[in-house]
C-alpha positions in Angstrom: 0.0 0.0 0.0 1.4 3.4 -1.0 0.9 6.0 1.8 -1.0 9.1 0.9 1.5 12.0 0.7 1.2 14.5 3.6 3.0 17.3 1.9 2.0 21.0 2.4 -0.8 21.6 0.0 -1.1 25.2 -1.2 -4.5 25.1 -2.7 -4.9 28.8 -2.1 -2.0 29.3 -4.5 -4.4 28.4 -7.3 -5.8 31.9 -6.8 -2.5 33.5 -7.7 -2.9 33.5 -11.5 -6.3 35.2 -11.2 -5.1 37.7 -8.6 -2.2 38.6 -10.9 -4.7 39.0 -13.7 -6.9 41.2 -11.5 -3.9 43.3 -10.5 -3.4 44.2 -14.2 -6.9 45.7 -14.2 -7.4 46.7 -10.5 -5.2 47.8 -7.7 -5.9 47.3 -4.0 -6.4 51.0 -3.7 -8.9 51.4 -6.6 -10.7 48.1 -6.7 -14.5 48.6 -6.2 -14.7 45.3 -4.1 -12.2 46.9 -1.7 -12.8 50.6 -1.9 -16.3 51.2 -3.5 -16.8 54.8 -2.2 -15.3 56.6 -5.1 -17.7 55.0 -7.6 -20.7 57.4 -7.4 -23.7 57.0 -9.6 -24.6 59.9 -11.9 -27.1 60.4 -14.6 -26.6 63.3 -17.1 -27.7 64.4 -20.5 -25.3 65.1 -23.3 -24.7 68.8 -24.2 -26.9 68.6 -27.3 -29.6 66.7 -25.3 -29.7 63.8 -27.7 -28.4 61.2 -25.2 -28.5 60.4 -21.6 -25.9 58.5 -19.7 -26.2 56.3 -16.5 -22.7 55.7 -15.1 -20.7 55.2 -11.9 -17.2 54.6 -13.0 -17.8 50.9 -13.2 -20.6 50.5 -15.7 -22.2 52.8 -18.2 -25.5 52.7 -20.1 -26.1 55.3 -22.7 -29.7 55.9 -24.1 -30.2 57.7 -27.4 -33.3 59.9 -27.2 -33.7 60.9 -30.9 -35.4 59.9 -33.1 -36.6 57.6 -30.3 -35.2 56.3 -27.0 -32.9 53.2 -27.3 -29.9 51.9 -25.5 -26.8 52.4 -27.7 -24.1 51.7 -25.2 -23.7 49.2 -22.3 -20.0 49.1 -21.2 -17.9 47.6 -18.4 -15.7 50.6 -17.6 -13.1 48.7 -15.6 -12.1 46.5 -18.5 -13.3 48.7 -21.3 -15.5 45.9 -22.6 -18.6 46.7 -24.7 -21.5 44.4 -24.0 -23.9 45.5 -26.7 -23.7 44.6 -30.4 -27.1 45.7 -31.6 -29.8 48.3 -30.8 -33.3 46.9 -29.7 -36.5 48.4 -28.2 -36.3 49.3 -24.6 -39.4 47.2 -23.9 -42.4 45.6 -25.4 -46.1 45.4 -24.3 -49.0 43.5 -25.7 -52.3 45.3 -25.4 -55.6 43.7 -26.4 -53.8 41.1 -28.4 -51.5 43.5 -30.3 -47.7 43.8 -29.5 -46.1 47.2 -29.5 -42.4 48.0 -29.1 -41.5 50.7 -26.6 -38.7 52.9 -28.0 -36.0 51.4 -30.2 -34.4 52.2 -33.5 -34.5 50.2 -36.8 -32.1 50.0 -39.7 -28.9 48.5 -38.4 -27.2 46.8 -41.3 -25.6 43.9 -39.4 -25.8 42.9 -35.8 -22.3 41.8 -34.9 -21.4 45.2 -33.5 -23.0 48.7 -33.2 -21.1 51.4 -35.2 -22.1 54.9 -34.1 -21.5 56.0 -37.7 -24.8 54.2 -38.4 -26.8 56.5 -36.2 -28.0 58.9 -39.0 -29.6 55.9 -40.8 -31.4 54.5 -37.8 -35.2 55.2 -37.7 -37.9 55.0 -35.2 -40.7 52.5 -35.6 -43.9 54.5 -36.5 -46.0 51.7 -34.9 -44.1 51.8 -31.6 -44.3 53.9 -28.4 -42.4 57.2 -28.8 -40.1 58.9 -26.3 -41.8 61.8 -24.6 -39.8 63.0 -21.6 -37.5 62.0 -18.8 -36.9 62.7 -15.2 -33.7 62.2 -13.1 -33.8 61.4 -9.4 -32.4 59.2 -6.6 -33.0 55.6 -5.8 -36.1 54.8 -3.8 -36.9 51.8 -1.5 -38.8 49.1 -3.3 -40.7 48.5 0.0 -40.3 49.3 3.7 -37.7 47.4 5.8 -37.8 47.5 9.6 -34.2 46.6 10.5 -33.4 44.2 13.2 -30.2 45.9 14.2 -29.4 43.4 16.9 -28.9 40.7 14.2 -26.8 42.9 11.9 -23.1 43.3 12.2 -23.3 46.6 10.2 -26.1 49.1 9.4 -26.6 48.8 5.6 -28.4 51.6 3.9 -31.8 51.1 2.4 -32.5 51.8 -0.4 -29.0 51.3 -1.9 -27.7 54.8 -2.7 -27.6 55.7 -6.3 -29.4 57.6 -9.1 -32.6 56.9 -11.0 -33.9 57.7 -14.5 -37.6 57.6 -15.6 -38.3 57.8 -19.3 -41.9 58.3 -20.5 -43.3 57.0 -23.8 -46.5 57.8 -25.5 -48.7 55.4 -27.4 -48.8 55.2 -31.2 -52.0 55.9 -33.1 -53.1 52.3 -33.5 -52.9 51.6 -29.7 -55.4 52.7 -27.0 -54.1 55.8 -25.3 -51.5 54.5 -22.8 -48.4 55.8 -21.1 -45.4 53.6 -20.5 -42.6 54.6 -18.2 -39.3 52.7 -18.3 -37.4 53.1 -15.0 -33.7 52.6 -14.4 -31.4 52.7 -11.4 -27.7 52.7 -11.2 -26.0 52.3 -7.8 -23.0 53.7 -6.0 -20.1 51.3 -5.8 -21.6 48.5 -7.8 -21.4 47.6 -11.5 -25.1 47.1 -11.4 -28.2 48.6 -13.2 -31.8 47.8 -12.6 -34.8 48.3 -14.8 -38.6 47.9 -14.6 -41.8 49.2 -16.3 -45.0 50.9 -15.3 -48.0 51.1 -17.6 -51.0 53.4 -17.2 -54.3 53.1 -19.1 -54.9 56.7 -20.1 -57.9 55.8 -22.3 -61.6 55.9 -21.4 -62.0 52.2 -21.9 -60.6 49.2 -20.1 -57.7 47.4 -21.8 -56.0 44.0 -21.2 -52.2 43.9 -20.8 -51.5 40.5 -22.2 -47.8 40.3 -22.0 -44.7 42.4 -21.6 -40.9 42.3 -22.1 -39.1 44.4 -19.5 -35.7 44.1 -21.1 -34.3 43.0 -24.4 -30.6 43.3 -25.0 -28.6 42.1 -28.0 -25.5 41.1 -26.1 -22.0 40.2 -27.4 -21.6 36.4 -27.6 -19.0 35.2 -25.1 -17.6 32.4 -27.2 -17.5 31.0 -30.8 -19.4 27.8 -31.4 -20.1 26.9 -35.0 -22.5 24.1 -34.4 -24.3 22.2 -31.7 -27.4 22.7 -29.6 -27.9 25.8 -27.4 -27.2 23.6 -24.4 -23.6 23.5 -25.5 -23.1 27.2 -24.9 -21.4 28.1 -21.6 -23.3 30.9 -20.0 -20.6 31.1 -17.3 -18.5 33.0 -19.8 -20.9 35.9 -20.0 -19.9 39.0 -18.2 -23.5 40.1 -17.8 -25.3 38.3 -15.0 -29.0 39.0 -14.7 -31.5 38.3 -12.0 -34.9 39.4 -10.9 -37.3 39.6 -7.9 -39.8 37.6 -10.1 -38.3 34.4 -8.8 -39.9 31.1 -7.9 -39.5 27.5 -8.7 -39.1 25.6 -5.4 -35.3 25.7 -5.7 -32.6 27.3 -3.6 -30.3 28.7 -6.3 -30.6 31.9 -8.3 -30.3 30.3 -11.8 -32.9 27.7 -11.0 -35.4 30.3 -9.7 -35.2 32.8 -12.6 -38.3 32.3 -14.7 -38.2 35.8 -16.1 -34.6 35.6 -17.4 -34.1 34.0 -20.8 -31.1 33.9 -23.1 -32.5 33.2 -26.6 -31.2 33.0 -30.2 -31.4 36.4 -32.0 -33.5 36.1 -35.2 -32.0 39.3 -36.6 -28.4 38.1 -36.2 -27.9 36.6 -39.6 -24.1 37.1 -39.6 -23.2 35.0 -36.5 -20.8 32.1 -36.7 -23.3 29.4 -35.5 -24.4 27.5 -38.6 -28.1 27.3 -37.5 -28.0 30.8 -35.9 -28.8 29.5 -32.5 -26.3 31.4 -30.4 -28.2 32.4 -27.2 -27.1 36.0 -27.1 -30.4 37.8 -26.9 -31.5 38.6 -23.4 -35.2 38.8 -22.8 -36.8 39.4 -19.4 -40.5 38.7 -19.3 -43.0 36.6 -17.5 -43.4 33.0 -18.7 -47.1 33.6 -18.8 -49.3 36.7 -18.7 -49.7 38.9 -16.9 -53.0 39.0 -18.8 -54.1 41.9 -16.5 -57.2 44.1 -17.1 -56.5 47.8 -16.5 -59.5 50.0 -15.9 -59.3 53.7 -17.1 -56.6 55.5 -15.1 -55.3 52.3 -13.6 -51.5 51.6 -13.3 -49.5 48.4 -13.6 -46.0 47.9 -12.4 -43.7 45.1 -13.5 -41.1 43.0 -11.7 -37.6 44.3 -11.5 -34.5 43.2 -13.5 -31.0 43.6 -12.1 -28.0 43.5 -14.5 -24.6 42.9 -12.9 -21.6 43.4 -15.1 -18.6 41.3 -14.2 -15.0 42.4 -14.7 -13.3 39.0 -14.4 -13.6 35.3 -15.2 -12.3 34.3 -11.8 -15.0 32.3 -9.9 -14.2 33.9 -6.5 -14.3 37.4 -7.8 -17.5 36.8 -9.7 -19.0 35.3 -6.6 -17.9 38.2 -4.5 -19.6 40.6 -7.0 -22.9 38.6 -6.7 -22.7 38.6 -2.9 -22.0 42.3 -2.9 -25.1 42.9 -5.1 -27.3 40.9 -2.8 -26.0 42.8 0.2 -27.1 46.0 -1.4 -30.4 44.9 -3.0 -31.6 42.6 -0.1 -29.7 43.9 2.9 -32.2 42.1 5.3 -30.4 38.9 4.2 -27.5 40.1 6.3 -29.6 39.6 9.5 -28.0 36.5 11.0 -29.6 35.5 14.3 -28.4 32.4 16.2 -31.5 30.2 16.1 -32.9 27.0 17.5 -35.6 24.7 16.2 -37.8 23.4 19.1 -39.5 20.1 18.5 -42.4 20.7 20.8 -44.8 23.6 20.9 -46.0 22.8 24.4 -45.6 25.9 26.6 -43.2 24.2 29.1 -41.0 22.8 26.3 -40.9 26.2 24.6 -40.0 28.0 27.8 -37.3 25.6 28.5 -35.8 26.2 25.1 -36.1 30.0 25.5 -34.4 29.9 28.9 -31.5 27.8 27.5 -31.2 30.1 24.5 -31.0 33.1 26.9 -28.3 31.3 29.0 -26.0 30.5 26.1 -26.7 33.5 23.8 -29.0 32.2 21.1 -31.3 34.8 19.7 -34.3 33.2 18.0 -36.6 30.2 18.5 -38.6 28.5 15.8 -41.4 26.1 16.6 -40.4 23.6 14.0 -42.3 21.2 11.7 -43.9 18.3 13.7 -43.9 20.4 16.9 -47.7 20.8 17.0 -47.5 24.5 16.2 -50.4 25.6 14.0 -50.2 29.1 12.6 -53.6 28.7 11.0 -55.4 28.1 14.3 -57.6 31.1 14.9 -59.0 30.1 18.3 -58.6 33.1 20.7 -57.2 30.9 23.5 -54.5 29.5 21.1 -53.5 33.0 19.9 -53.4 34.2 23.5 -51.1 31.3 24.5 -48.7 32.1 21.7 -48.8 35.8 22.7 -47.8 34.8 26.2 -44.9 32.8 24.9 -43.8 35.5 22.5 -43.9 38.0 25.4 -41.9 35.6 27.6 -39.3 35.2 24.8 -39.1 39.0 24.1 -38.5 39.7 27.8 -35.4 37.5 27.5 -34.2 39.0 24.2 -35.4 36.1 22.1 -37.6 36.3 19.0 -40.2 33.6 18.7 -42.1 32.2 15.7 -42.9 29.1 13.9 -43.3 26.9 10.8 -45.9 26.9 8.1 -46.2 24.7 5.0 -47.8 26.5 2.0 -47.3 24.4 -1.1 -46.7 20.7 -1.7 -49.9 19.8 0.0 -53.5 19.3 -1.2 -56.5 21.2 0.2 -59.4 20.0 -2.1 -60.5 20.1 -5.7 -62.1 23.6 -5.2 -58.9 25.2 -3.9 -56.0 23.4 -5.4 -54.3 24.6 -8.6 -56.0 23.1 -11.8 -53.7 21.6 -14.3 -54.4 23.2 -17.7 -53.6 19.9 -19.5 -56.1 17.8 -17.6 -58.6 20.3 -16.2 -58.1 18.6 -12.8 -55.8 18.9 -9.8 -52.4 17.3 -9.9 -49.3 17.8 -11.9 -48.1 20.9 -10.0 -44.5 21.5 -9.0 -44.9 19.3 -5.9 -47.8 17.2 -7.2 -50.6 19.0 -5.6 -50.7 22.5 -4.2 -53.2 25.1 -3.2 -53.8 28.1 -5.4 -52.9 31.3 -3.7 -55.8 33.0 -5.5 -58.4 30.5 -4.2 -60.7 31.1 -1.3 -58.4 29.0 0.8 -55.4 31.0 -0.3 -57.0 34.3 0.6 -58.0 32.9 4.0 -54.5 31.4 4.6 -52.8 34.8 4.2 -55.5 36.5 6.2 -54.8 34.1 9.1 -51.0 34.6 8.8 -51.4 38.4 9.1 -53.8 38.0 12.0 -51.4 35.6 13.8 -48.5 38.1 13.7 -50.7 41.0 14.6 -52.3 39.4 17.6 -49.3 37.4 19.0 -46.4 39.7 18.4 -44.3 36.8 17.1 -41.4 37.8 14.9 -40.4 34.8 12.9 -41.9 32.7 10.1 -40.4 29.6 8.5 -42.3 29.4 5.3 -41.8 26.0 3.8 -42.9 25.2 0.2 -43.4 28.8 -0.7 -45.2 29.6 -4.0 -43.3 27.5 -6.5 -44.7 29.1 -9.7 -47.7 26.8 -10.3 -50.2 27.9 -12.9 -53.9 27.4 -12.4 -56.6 27.0 -15.1 -59.5 27.5 -12.7 -62.0 30.2 -13.6 -63.7 30.1 -10.2 -60.9 31.4 -7.9 -61.5 35.0 -6.8 -57.8 35.9 -6.9 -57.4 35.4 -10.7 -59.6 35.2 -13.7 -58.1 32.2 -15.5 -54.9 30.5 -16.6 -53.4 33.6 -18.2 -53.1 35.7 -15.1 -52.8 32.9 -12.6 -49.0 32.9 -12.2 -48.7 36.6 -12.1 -51.5 37.0 -9.5 -50.1 34.3 -7.2 -46.6 35.8 -7.3 -48.1 39.2 -6.3 -49.8 37.5 -3.3 -46.6 36.0 -2.0 -44.5 39.0 -2.9 -46.8 41.4 -1.1 -47.0 39.2 2.0 -43.2 39.1 2.2 -43.1 42.9 1.8 -45.7 43.1 4.6 -43.4 40.9 6.8 -40.3 42.9 6.0 -42.0 46.2 7.0 -42.8 44.7 10.4 -39.4 43.2 11.0 -40.7 39.6 10.8 -37.8 37.3 10.1 -38.4 35.0 7.1 -36.8 31.5 6.6 -37.9 30.5 3.2 -36.3 27.5 1.3 -36.7 29.3 -2.1 -34.9 32.2 -3.8 -37.2 35.0 -2.5 -34.4 37.3 -1.2 -35.3 40.2 -3.5 -38.9 39.9 -2.6 -38.1 40.2 1.1 -37.1 36.8 2.5 -34.1 36.6 4.8 -32.6 33.2 4.5 -32.9 29.9 2.6 -31.0 26.7 2.9 -27.2 26.8 2.3 -27.7 23.5 0.4 -27.6 20.0 1.9 -29.3 16.6 1.7 -31.5 16.0 4.7 -30.9 12.2 4.7 -27.1 12.9 5.2 -27.9 13.8 8.8 -28.7 10.1 9.3 -25.1 9.2 8.5 -22.6 8.3 11.2 -21.6 11.5 13.1 -18.0 11.5 11.9 -19.2 11.6 8.3 -21.6 14.4 9.0 -18.8 16.6 10.2 -16.9 16.8 6.9 -20.0 16.8 4.7 -21.2 19.8 6.7 -18.1 21.8 5.8 -18.3 20.7 2.2 -21.9 22.0 2.1 -20.8 25.3 3.5 -17.8 25.6 1.2 -19.9 24.9 -1.9 -22.9 27.0 -0.8 -21.0 30.2 -0.2 -19.7 30.9 -3.7 -22.8 33.0 -4.4 -24.4 33.2 -0.9 -23.0 35.3 1.9 -22.7 33.3 5.2 -25.9 34.9 6.5 -28.0 34.0 3.4 -28.0 30.2 4.0 -29.0 28.0 7.0 -27.6 24.6 7.8 -29.1 21.9 9.9 -28.1 20.2 13.2 -30.6 17.5 14.3 -29.7 17.1 18.0 -32.1 14.1 18.1 -32.5 11.3 15.6 -33.7 12.6 12.2 -35.0 10.3 9.5 -33.1 7.3 10.8 -29.5 6.5 11.5 -29.9 5.3 15.1 -27.4 5.9 17.8 -24.5 6.3 15.4 -26.0 9.3 13.8 -27.6 11.0 16.9 -26.0 13.7 19.1 -28.3 13.2 22.1 -27.4 12.6 24.8 -25.4 15.7 24.1 -23.0 15.2 27.0 -22.0 11.8 25.6 -20.9 13.2 22.3 -19.2 16.5 23.2 -16.2 16.3 20.7 -18.7 15.8 17.8 -21.1 18.5 19.1 -18.2 21.0 19.4 -17.0 20.2 15.9 -20.4 21.0 14.6 -20.5 24.3 16.5 -16.9 25.1 15.3 -17.9 24.3 11.7 -20.9 26.6 11.7 -19.9 29.5 13.9 -16.5 29.5 12.2 -18.2 30.0 8.9 -20.6 32.6 10.2 -23.4 30.2 9.1 -26.3 29.7 11.4 -27.9 26.3 11.7 -31.3 25.1 12.7 -30.4 23.2 16.0 -33.4 20.9 16.1 -34.2 19.2 19.4 -35.7 19.8 22.9 -32.6 21.4 24.4 -29.2 23.0 23.6 -27.4 21.5 26.5 -27.8 18.7 29.1 -24.9 19.3 31.5 -22.7 22.1 32.7 -19.9 20.9 30.4 -22.2 20.9 27.4 -23.5 24.3 28.3 -19.9 25.7 28.5 -19.0 24.4 25.1 -22.1 25.9 23.4 -21.7 29.2 25.2 -18.0 29.3 24.3 -18.7 29.0 20.6 -21.6 31.5 20.7 -19.2 33.9 22.5 -16.6 33.3 19.8 -19.1 34.2 17.1 -20.4 37.2 18.9 -16.9 38.5 19.5 -16.0 38.2 15.8 -19.5 38.6 14.4 -18.6 41.4 12.0 -15.8 39.6 10.3 -17.6 36.2 10.4 -20.6 37.7 8.6 -18.3 39.2 6.0 -17.4 37.8 2.6 -15.8 34.4 2.5 -12.7 33.4 0.4 -12.4 29.7 -0.4 -9.1 28.2 0.6 -9.3 24.4 0.3 -12.4 22.2 -0.1 -12.9 19.5 2.6 -11.9 16.1 1.3 -10.7 14.1 4.4 -7.2 14.0 2.8 -5.7 17.1 4.4 -6.6 20.4 6.0 -9.5 22.4 4.7 -10.7 25.9 5.4 -11.9 29.4 4.4 -11.0 33.0 5.0 -13.4 35.8 5.9 -12.3 39.2 4.6 -13.5 42.8 5.1 -11.3 45.8 4.3 -13.5 48.1 6.4 -13.0 46.3 9.8 -10.2 46.4 12.3 -10.2 42.6 11.9 -9.4 42.5 8.2 -9.6 38.7 8.0 -10.3 35.6 10.0 -9.1 32.2 8.6 -10.8 29.0 9.9 -8.6 26.0 9.3 -9.7 22.4 10.1 -7.8 19.1 10.5 -10.0 16.1 9.7 -7.2 13.6 10.1 -6.6 11.3 13.1 -3.1 12.7 13.6 -1.7 16.2 14.2 -0.6 18.1 11.2 1.9 21.0 10.6 1.4 22.8 7.3 2.6 25.9 5.5 -0.6 27.5 4.3 -0.9 30.5 2.0 -3.5 33.1 2.9 -4.6 35.3 -0.1 -5.2 38.7 1.5 -5.9 40.8 -1.5 -9.6 41.3 -0.5 -8.6 42.4 3.1 -7.4 45.6 1.5 -4.0 45.2 3.1 -1.2 46.1 0.7 2.2 45.8 2.4 2.1 44.1 5.8 -0.4 42.1 7.9 -0.6 41.3 11.6 -1.2 37.6 12.0 -2.6 36.5 15.4 -3.2 33.0 16.6 -3.1 31.3 20.0 -1.9 34.5 21.7 1.0 34.7 19.3 1.2 37.7 17.0 3.6 38.5 14.2 3.8 41.1 11.4 4.4 39.6 7.9 5.2 41.3 4.7 2.7 40.6 1.9 4.2 39.2 -1.4 3.3 41.0 -4.6 0.2 38.7 -5.0 -1.0 40.2 -1.7 -0.6 37.0 0.3 1.4 35.6 3.2 2.5 32.1 4.2 2.0 30.9 7.8 2.9 27.7 9.6 0.0 26.1 11.3 -0.1 23.2 13.7 -3.6 21.6 14.3 -4.4 18.7 16.6 -6.2 15.6 15.4 -9.8 16.3 14.2 -9.5 19.8 15.5 -9.4 23.3 14.2 -7.5 26.6 14.5 -8.4 30.2 13.6 -6.1 33.0 12.6 -7.0 36.7 12.8 -5.6 39.1 10.3 -5.3 42.8 11.2 -3.6 46.0 9.9 -0.3 47.0 11.5 
């Protein structure tokens, strides 16, 4: 048998090539990911008034206003890259069965690139909506947010500061009199632009808004593929990443839950290299169905929002940091990161025991979990009074209380479930059967939820099986008229409810990608049955899940899971209870999670069962609270857990006294000593760093790739953390 080599493994050195590449474009003193303050959003018209520019030093979008409004330039200013190859309408709406372009210019001879010398020959579509006026302003909050400062390690602004542009278009002769406004925002310190539409029926008759396209951009193709199906194209090469608050799908990743974002072949692009002209280089942002909405005279309609993030690198870590930074700005409530417990029993004595233990060790939130007996739909006055007493008891001890509710993936009855348009019956939904949010049951369900929070003062909702995007062909549900508006109307119901919660400071655990609509946290990503594996196997898999889940999520955006009692099987080998009998494993789980800044749902009847157990839990809670700001900060991936050698990650924040905190783990049954390289570029340090570990401190010079090497000794199946500061 050949022994596995235990040589120093410098996995972090794989970042060097990308950091060197970044250094040719950025410097540590001008990089927006380190020093964003100098990149201020501005919107200004050209001297002759024919163009208007949205820019912040990172991204620029220029809209031509004559002979009609159309985007002519979309640039990444850091790299000098032009993203646009062809001019298209700013939007499109379908009214009473007829489609109308909003803005745009026709006459471009080829669509590989956009030559400004062609401007004189470009013409407005006489059948489309025409530019009328514009207004410049500042960004505005999409909805109110009541901050829970006690769960935030900083005080993020809301709305994200920046500038706004509102362009008004008037309807053509063959369209009912309507006014379309196209809205844009560009943000300080982010290569990010957002866009949405509002439509007003200015006629004397009702109209039906059948469909709409919020954004259509003819984007430069990121690669050359001559043949093959569209699935062969690698979207990861695009430097334009697009997402929306119109997200659903029952998934926990942004790409899977982006029904409004589609990359399509461009039918005008006859001179592309793909033989069948199937290059997916036309961005369209529109609902999959509908909205099929009737607008009465004078009534307004507002679309979902599209967010366009422009990358400046192909490096996976840097692109992930950009996405995380965007979500910190657009959904700052997702930075609320309370330490939480899942209580298995909703009986008052069991809940009070859990609250008391949380108070003793520093936990901050209690959720009455699935299977606990908690029933948020119970309207009995005595039940609501009981929950109010428990919520008051928790609040007096600095603990927030709430509970679990399942929305989708259950059947109510034939009258209230979504109707499959293919069969005319229930069944065939995303999770088999699901209630329609526009049914009588759906309307009553959300009335009960609002009533519960108003009467009990509870501050937490774990909303499982959120609206997954099911359509409904029923014509008898009061919340929608038929199939065409069913998806749009149901999304409005869930969005508006989450907005309502956000305005009241109600914390939302939602296992779906609803951050931009107001949810606070979803799962980091794990397989529930893995918590039935032997304890030792769970430890490493947990770190793998965290490592993999934080490429595009901040630590606070994802929850993990710690079943303190048996969960879906596994018996004694998988179970932590009795806690005092498995302290090394319990401490490893606490170190994994608090060392990542990732909160888990600790599910069981108690957090500790002895003084020694209590001391271990309290020690790791204290560690997290002491270093909360840096642990909640962005995470750099050092080495993925594989049970072959050390693994770990590095938290970085150039705006804190603690610029970095590295968590390093030894999964091996013997002690290790390793030389480990820490890439410190994103700490903002440029010359030297103070490295502190185990009461030992030293000042090291950074190499020209902004890194240092340190020697680390870690005991068997143990861990070590290293704090990085400025000299």
